[in-house]
N, C-alpha and C positions, 0 to 999 in steps of 0.2 A: 432370578431378577430381570422386572420388565424392561424392555428394550425402550420404551418412554421413559425412560428416569434421566435427568438432565446429567449432561456431562459437566466437566469443570468448567466450560466456557460458555454455558447456557445449551439450550435445548438439542438435538441430534448436529451435530456438524453438516451444515450446508455448505456445499461446494464452492468455492472460490466462483466458478461459471456461472452458477446460478445467482450469487450475489451480485454478480458485475451485469447480468439479464435485468435484474431488479430495480437495481443502481439507474441503471439508463433509462428504464419505464419512469424512475422519479419518484421511485421508494427510499425514503431518506433510510430509513432502519436497516435497510441492506447497504445503504451507503456506507452507515456508521461501522456495523458490522464487521466491513472491510478495513474501515482506519483501524479499529479495533485490533483487528486481527494484524494487521501489519506495522503498527504503530512501533515495534521492537525492531524491526527491521529497517525501519525509517530512521530510529535513533540509532542504530547499531554503523548505518552507510555514514549517518551524517558524524557522529564522533570519529570514524575514519577519518574524517577530512578536516576536524579540528585541530589537527596536528601542524597544518598549515596555515592556520589563523583561521579567523571569525568566530562569530558569536552563535554558542548553542543553540538558540531557540530561530534565529534565522537559517540555519541548516536544517531544521527538521520541518521548520512551515516551509522549506525549498522541495525538501523530500516529499510532503505531503501535497506539493503541487505536483511531484512527478508521480504521486499513487494516482489523484486525480487524472491526469492525462492516461494514465494505464487503464483506469476504467472508462474511463471516455472512448480512448482508440483501440480497444483489444477485440482482435476477431480471430475468434476461436476455430474458424475453417481454415487457418494459417498453420497449425497443427501446435503450435507452442502453448503449455499450459500460461495459467493467469500467471502463478508464481515467477515464474522465470521472465515473461514479459514485466511484469510489476518493477522487478529486479532491475532490468535495463532503464526502464524511464526511470526510476527515482535516484539511479547512477548518474544517468543522463543530465536530469536537472542538476543535480549537487555539481556534478561538474560543470556545467555553465554557469553556475551562481558565480557572479564575480565577485560578490564580496567577500568568498572564503579564501581570497589571495591577497585581501587588501589589509 
């Protein structure tokens, strides 16, 4: 088989760090790919907070804000991979969301 065949998620998987760099340079498609790649994680993390109350759509939106901040603030030179950094940013945004406890 040719190595150029698309994978289940599209063409050859591009590293998160590369997509982050492209997104920060204004490439909307790169940002959209990151959102698509991490949307399941955002939903999973948001669902954990539904037990404490809150609107599912609001919590997902807050998680996506956390993902946006991860793209904005990620620094590969700090030695942490993007996924771990994104998880922390998503969790922080969800934890700080005031609507999740009302």
